[in-house]
C-alpha positions as CSV (number, residue, x, y, z in Angstrom):
1,X,82.2,97.3,85.2
2,X,82.6,94.8,88.0
3,X,85.5,95.2,90.4
4,X,86.9,98.2,88.6
5,X,86.8,100.5,91.6
6,X,88.6,97.9,93.8
7,X,91.3,97.4,91.1
8,X,91.8,101.2,91.1
9,X,92.5,101.2,94.8
10,X,95.3,98.6,94.2
11,X,96.6,100.5,91.2
12,X,96.8,103.7,93.3
13,X,99.1,102.0,95.8
14,X,101.1,100.4,93.1
15,X,101.8,103.8,91.5
16,X,102.9,105.3,94.8
17,X,106.7,105.2,95.2
18,X,108.1,102.7,97.8
19,X,108.3,104.2,101.3
20,X,105.6,106.8,100.6
21,X,102.0,106.7,101.8
22,X,99.3,108.1,99.5
23,X,96.2,109.7,101.0
24,X,93.6,107.2,102.3
25,X,91.0,106.9,99.6
26,X,87.9,106.8,101.7
27,X,85.5,107.6,98.8
28,X,87.0,104.7,96.7
29,X,86.7,102.3,99.5
30,X,83.1,103.4,100.2
31,X,82.2,102.9,96.5
32,X,83.7,99.3,96.6
33,X,81.7,98.5,99.7
34,X,78.5,99.8,98.2
35,X,79.1,97.8,95.0
36,X,79.7,94.7,97.2
37,X,76.4,95.3,99.1
38,X,74.5,95.7,95.8
39,X,76.0,92.5,94.4
40,X,75.2,90.6,97.6
41,X,71.6,91.8,97.6
42,X,71.2,90.9,93.9
43,X,72.6,87.5,94.6
44,X,70.3,86.9,97.6
45,X,67.2,87.7,95.5
46,X,68.4,85.5,92.6
47,X,69.2,82.6,95.0
48,X,65.8,82.8,96.6
49,X,64.2,82.9,93.1
50,X,66.3,80.0,91.9
51,X,65.3,77.9,95.0
52,X,61.6,78.8,94.9
53,X,61.0,78.8,91.2
54,X,63.6,76.2,90.3
55,X,65.3,78.5,87.8
56,X,68.7,76.9,87.0
57,X,69.5,79.5,84.4
58,X,70.3,82.0,87.2
59,X,73.2,79.9,88.6
60,X,75.9,81.2,86.2
61,X,74.9,84.8,87.1
62,X,75.0,84.0,90.8
63,X,78.4,82.5,90.5
64,X,79.7,85.4,88.5
65,X,78.5,87.9,91.1
66,X,80.0,85.8,93.9
67,X,83.4,85.7,92.1
68,X,83.1,89.5,91.8
69,X,82.4,89.8,95.5
70,X,85.4,87.7,96.3
71,X,87.7,89.7,94.0
72,X,86.4,93.0,95.6
73,X,87.2,91.6,99.0
74,X,90.7,90.5,98.0
75,X,91.5,93.9,96.5
76,X,90.1,95.7,99.5
77,X,92.1,93.6,101.9
78,X,95.2,94.0,99.8
79,X,94.8,97.8,99.8
80,X,94.4,98.0,103.6
81,X,97.2,95.5,104.3
82,X,99.7,97.2,102.1
83,X,98.9,100.5,103.8
84,X,99.5,98.9,107.2
85,X,102.8,97.6,106.0
86,X,103.8,101.0,104.8
87,X,102.7,102.6,108.1
88,X,104.7,100.0,110.1
89,X,107.8,100.8,108.0
90,X,107.2,104.6,108.7
91,X,107.5,103.8,112.5
92,X,111.0,102.3,111.9
93,X,112.0,105.1,109.6
94,X,110.7,108.2,111.4
95,X,110.4,107.0,115.0
96,X,107.4,107.4,117.3
97,X,106.5,110.9,116.0
98,X,105.3,111.0,112.4
99,X,105.6,114.3,110.4
100,X,102.3,116.1,109.9
101,X,102.3,115.5,106.2
102,X,102.3,111.8,106.7
103,X,99.6,111.9,109.5
104,X,97.4,113.9,107.1
105,X,97.4,111.0,104.7
106,X,96.2,108.5,107.3
107,X,92.7,107.6,108.4
108,X,91.7,107.8,112.1
109,X,91.7,104.0,112.2
110,X,95.2,103.9,110.8
111,X,96.4,106.5,113.3
112,X,94.9,104.3,116.1
113,X,96.7,101.2,114.7
114,X,100.0,103.2,114.5
115,X,99.6,104.3,118.1
116,X,99.0,100.7,119.2
117,X,102.0,99.4,117.2
118,X,104.2,102.2,118.7
119,X,103.2,101.2,122.2
120,X,103.7,97.5,121.6
121,X,107.1,98.1,120.1
122,X,108.0,100.4,123.1
123,X,106.9,97.8,125.6
124,X,109.0,95.1,123.8
125,X,112.1,97.4,123.7
126,X,111.7,98.1,127.5
127,X,111.6,94.4,128.2
128,X,115.1,93.9,126.5
129,X,118.5,94.8,127.9
130,X,117.9,95.3,131.6
131,X,116.7,98.4,133.4
132,X,116.9,100.9,130.6
133,X,115.7,98.6,127.8
134,X,117.2,98.4,124.3
135,X,116.3,100.7,121.4
136,X,116.2,98.3,118.5
137,X,115.2,101.1,116.1
138,X,118.7,102.6,116.3
139,X,121.5,101.7,113.9
140,X,119.3,100.4,111.1
141,X,122.6,100.1,109.2
142,X,125.8,98.9,110.9
143,X,127.9,101.9,111.8
144,X,131.4,102.5,110.4
145,X,132.3,104.8,113.3
146,X,130.8,105.7,116.6
147,X,130.9,109.5,116.0
148,X,129.7,111.4,113.0
149,X,129.7,114.9,111.7
150,X,126.2,116.4,111.3
151,X,124.7,119.6,110.1
152,X,121.6,121.0,111.7
153,X,118.9,121.7,109.1
154,X,116.5,123.6,111.5
155,X,116.6,125.2,114.9
156,X,116.1,122.4,117.5
157,X,117.4,123.8,120.8
158,X,119.5,122.1,123.4
159,X,120.5,118.5,122.8
160,X,122.1,116.6,125.7
161,X,124.8,114.0,125.0
162,X,125.6,111.0,127.2
163,X,128.4,112.7,129.2
164,X,126.0,115.4,130.3
165,X,127.2,118.2,128.0
166,X,124.6,120.1,126.1
167,X,124.9,121.1,122.5
168,X,122.9,123.9,121.0
169,X,121.5,122.8,117.6
170,X,120.9,125.9,115.5
171,X,120.3,126.0,111.8
172,X,123.4,125.4,109.7
173,X,125.6,124.6,112.7
174,X,127.9,121.5,112.5
175,X,128.7,119.1,115.3
176,X,130.6,115.9,115.9
177,X,128.2,113.7,117.9
178,X,127.7,110.1,118.8
179,X,125.9,108.3,116.0
180,X,123.3,106.6,118.1
181,X,122.2,109.9,119.6
182,X,121.8,111.5,116.2
183,X,120.2,108.8,114.1
184,X,116.6,109.6,115.2
185,X,117.1,113.3,114.5
186,X,118.5,112.5,111.1
187,X,115.4,110.4,110.2
188,X,113.2,113.2,111.4
189,X,115.0,115.7,109.2
190,X,116.5,117.8,112.0
191,X,120.1,116.8,111.2
192,X,121.9,115.6,108.1
193,X,125.0,113.5,108.0
194,X,127.9,115.4,106.6
195,X,129.9,113.1,104.4
196,X,133.6,114.3,103.9
């Protein structure tokens, strides 16, 4: 059936929960591209035959294949663009270092795009706010207080606070720390916010 494989790529992303990245479907994408190549070659031969032999009865078939090519292209671009939007959102959620489980679901080209996006965002943040720059990925939600109580979910090691003191983050230990210093570690799954 025409365009069925391309529609399956779009359905696959639609079924994935928001904020999650399903594995890159390289086989499905390759099948869509092979179908597009076959449709294009069939159209080329029919166009040449229609021109040389004057066969007007081939025009509807040529138009149908051309519409199938356009639909396959739209579905493929939608699949790739939606994945890029999800990858961009992962940068804001997890920071510049993605968990291995997420990196495993990305193609090499998507990893390259993520690294370029990460560098561009870092360059932009360094250009803001004077010498040190401004981290615009912090405080994704407006804070209610400047300090929060956090519980360490895994051994992390020493963590330095602004005033120069170091805190040892060991599994199941609880600390009262500045929100902006903890937010990145909370997103990475090292700390969790303890709600009283």
